[in-house]
N, C-alpha and C positions, 0 to 999 in steps of 0.2 A: 582479372575477373572476366569471364565471358558469359554472354547470355545463353540460355537454353536454345537449342536449335528449333524447338517447337513449343507450343503452348503446353505447359505442364499441368498436372492435376492441381486441384485447389491447394493453396498454401495456407497453413495456420501458423500464426505468430502469437506466442503467449506474452501477455503483460503480467509479470509475476509480482503479486502484491498480497501474499499470504492467502487468507480466506476470501479476498476480493480479486483474486487472479481471474483474468478473462481472456478470451480468444479474439484475435483479429483473423477473420476468414477472408482470403483474397483469391479471386479467380473470376473467369468469365462465366456469367450466368448464375452466380451463387445467390442472387437475390431470391430466386425461386425456392431456395431452401430455408428462407427466413422463418416461415411459419413452423416448420418441423423443428427447427433449432429452438425457437422460443417455447414451443410446447414441451420439448424435452427439458428445457432449462427451468420453466415455471408452469407446471401443469395447472390448468384451470384459470390461468391469468386472463385479465381483460387489458386491452391496449388502446392507446390513442396515438395516432400518427400526426406529428407536426411537420408540415412541409410548406414550400412556397408555391406560388401560382405556376411558375414555369416548370418546376420539377413535377408538380402534380399532373401536368398535361402529359408528361412522358412516362412516369413511373408509379403514380399513386394507385391506379387500378391493379397493376401487377402485384404491388405490395399488399394491397387489401386482399387480393385473390389468394396469395400464398398463406396469409393468416387465416382467412375463413375456411380454406381447404383443410387446415390443421385444427379446425373447430374453435378458433380464437375469436372472440367478439372484439370489434374494433370500431373506433370513430375517427373523425378527421378534423384537424385544425389547420387552416390554410392562411398563410401570412403573405404580405407583400415581399417581393424579391429585394435583396440587397440590404446594406447596412441601415437603411431607414427603419428596419424592423428591430434592430438591436438597440432599443431605446426603452426608457421607463414605460412609455405607452405601449410599446410592443410586448414587453414583459407582462404588463397588466392584462392585455388582451389574451395572450396565450394562457396565463394562469387562470383567468376566469373561465376560459373555454374548457380547460382541463377539469376544473371544479364542476362545471355544468355537465361534463361527460361522466361524472361520478368516478373519476380515477382515484383509487384508494391506495393505501401504502403498499399493499401486496400486488399492485398492478404495475404495468410498464408503460412508460412514454417512449415512443419510437421517433427518433429524429431522422427524417428522410430529406436529405438535402446537403448543401454545401456547408462551409464553415459558419455562416451566419445562422442557419437553422440549427446546426449542432450546438453552437454556443447558447443560443436563445432557449431552445427546448431543454438542453441540459441544465441551465440555470433555473428554469421554471420547475423542472423535476426536483432539483436540489432543495427548493424552498416550499414546494407543494406538500402540505401536511407534514412539514419538517423533514421531508426526504422521501422521494419515490424513485425507484430504480429506472434506468433508461437504457435503450439500445441505440447505438449509432449505425445508421445506414448512409454513409457518405456518398454523395453523387458528384463531387468534383475531385479533381486530382489533388488539390490543396488539402481538402478535408480527408482524403484517404491516406495521405502520407503524414499529416500533421495534426490538424485540429480535432479529428475524431478520436485521437489516441492520447491518453494521459490525463483526462479528467478535468481539464481547464474549461470552465463555462463562464459566461458572463455577457454583459451588455456594455455599450459605450456611454460615457458621460459627454456632454457638450465640451467638457474640458480635456477629454482624452480618451484613448482607445482602451476598452476592456477594464475600466477602472472600478466596475462593480461586478462581482461574480463570486464563484465558489469552486473549490476543488470537489468534483463529484464524478467518480469514475463510472463509466458505463459497465454493463454486465456482459456485453457482447458487441463486437463491431463486424459488420458485414460489408466488405469492400468489393463490390461487383465491378470489375474493370470494363465490362461491356457498356455500362451506363456512361462512361466517359466519352463514348462515340458521339453523344448528343451535345457535347460542349462546343462552344464557339472556339476558334483557334486562339483568340485572346484569353479566354478563360483557362484553356489548357496550358498556355504559356505561363500564365500567372501561377498556376499550381506547380509548374516545373521549377520555379524559383526555390520552392521549399525542398524539392528533391535535390537540387544542386547544393543547397545549404548543408545537407548531411555530409556530402563529400568535402566541402570547404572547411567545415568545422572540425571533422574528426577522421576522415578517411580519404587520403589522397588517391589511393588505388581506385576507389569508387568514382572519384571525380574524373580520373583519367578514363575510366570505363564510360562514363557519361559523355565525355568529349568524343569518344569513338562510336557510341551507340545511340545518341540522342535522336537521330533520324528514325530509327526503328521504334523508339518510345512514342514519338509523335504520330507515327503511322499506325500504331496499334499492334505492332508485332510482339513477339515473345519477350522482347526486352522490357516491355511495359510492366508486366507482372513482376519481373525480376527487380526492376527499379523500385516499385512500390514496396515489395517485400523487404528489400534491403533497407529502405528508408524506415519502414515500420520496426524492423529489428533494432535499428540504431536508436530510435526514439524509445522503444519499449525497454531497452537495456538501461538507458539513462533514467527513465521514469521509475523503474524498479529500484534503482539505487537512491533516488532523490525525488520522491513523489511531489513534495510541496515546495520545491525550488529553494531549498536552503543552501544550495551549493552548486553542484555540477549541472543541474537542469537549466540553470541560467544560460549555459552555452547554447541552448536551443534558440535563444533570442538573438543570435547573430543576425545583424542587419535590421533588427526590429526597433531599436531605439531611434535610429534615424527614420526608418520606414513608418513607424507609428506617428511620429511628428508630421511627416509629410501627408499621411492620410488625414490627420486632423486639420492640417492647413488647407487641404482640398475639400473639407467638409464631409469626409467619409462618403464621397460620391463616386460615380463611375469614371470620374477623371483619373482616378488612380485606384486600381484594384489592390487588395492586400498584398498579393504575391508580387505585383509590380513595385509596390513600396519596399518590400523585402529585397527585391533585386537591386534597386537603387541603393538601398541601405547597406547591402552586402558590399557593393562596390565602394561606397563611402567608407565603410569600416576597413576594407582592405587598403584603400588609399590613405586613410588616416593612420593606419598601422605603419605604412611605408613612410609617411611623414615623420613618425616617431622613431623610425629606424628599427622597427620590430620585424618587418617583412621586406623581402626584396621588391624592388620596383617591378621586376619580371613576374613575380608571383601575383602581385596586385593586378598587373596588366592581363595576366592569364585568366583571372576571375572575371574581369570586365569583358574580355574577348569572348569567353564561352557564353556568358549570359546574353551578350549582344548578338551572338551567332544564331540564337534560337528566336530572336526578335523581341527580347525583353528590354525595357528601358534600363539604362545604366547610368544616366546623368540627370541632374536636376532639370536641365533644359529639355529632356525627353518627356517630361510631364506635360500633358495637354494644357496649352495656354500659359505655361510657366514663364517662358522667356518673354512673351509678348506683354504680359501683364505685370511682371515683377511680383509674382504671386505672394511672396512673403520674404521678409528679410531675415538676416542671421539672428537678430535679437528675438524676433517672434518665434523662430525655430527653437532657439535655446529655451524660451519660456515654455514651449510645448514639451520639450524633452524633460524639463524640470518636473513635469507631471507623470513621467514614466514610472511604472510600478517598481522598477529596480532602483529608483532613487532612495537613498537612506540618509536621513538627517540632512537632506539638501545636497548630498554628495552624488555626483553622476557616476553611474557604472556603465561601462561599455564592454561588449564582447569584441575583442581584437584578435589579430592573427600574428603568430610567429612564422607560420608557413601555411601553405594549403594543407589542410588536415591537422592543423595544430592551433586551435582557438584557445584563448585564455580569457578569464574574467579580470577586467581591469577596473579596480575600485578607485574612487577619488581621482578621476581624470581631471586635469586642470581645465576649468571652463574656458579660460581665455584662449587656450590652444584650440579647443573645439570651435569657439566662435570665429577665430581667425581662419581656421580651415574652411568653415562653412562660407565665410565671406569670400574667400578665394574661389570656391566652387560656384557660388552664386554669380560671381562676375564673369564666369565662363572661362 
């Protein structure tokens, strides 16, 4: 695989779901086309934009301008940045604001932001008047390649990540790669973990390409659009075959069982961004696979080496304050993993590896093996 030599025209990836099929439009500057695309999709529609305070400073006016230029009425709902908004209280605030804005069943909610805003606004749309359609306008790398695609929406419980939610597909995704230029390096790196995930779980050639081209992705070169489109195609294909995660779609959770437990252990705070948790979780999944004799030590080390090379955390001790505080023990992590959505009748399910590019769903993993493995990693 090689990247285009120059920025290409806009790329459209279809998520094929029968009469609910929708487009993911990827490219630099495509945010300006939002109003025209919405007007063509839903003539006469009224919209409400849900965004956070930071994104609003950069992109809210431009988004509103695109809509009003197309003759679309719009209102705004602004929430606090970060996982603090993905709560019962946050959902109530957004839902009440949408009701006050008189958003009806034939109108649209527009999620302008990263994964938190997309999850929260999408869930609010799913339950508002028993279901209002929505548009995803992801403004983080993580959201563009993962959370904006596939219809998973939800909020966190104090007992675990994304334990309340609904499958509610968007009707359109607009992924403007130029908005990523405003992300902090840490935020961009966190999103890159989800890009690397697609190579690790099902496409060794893509993973090799990432090893060779990640510098161009980070610098905003043509490789960025190529990586985002490749990631979206991979996810769209899986979602089209298994929308509600009854089988294959679970593979997309590579690194997430460990990662979500670590996010919960850190209080869903800035100590560990979601993508950082996925990075550590992927390395743990690879190393646990090696411990079980499923994958070679060399492949496990290769996963760790690439993620570390872009500055992502790869060990438990890389989490802020972890080593100093003894943040959480193996038993506590096991208890948090027991709340994972993939647990069935108390049986743990992990996504493990036979090789880079060959992930498998491992049902009924022996808890004692997991606990001993975590204890070993916690001891450094």
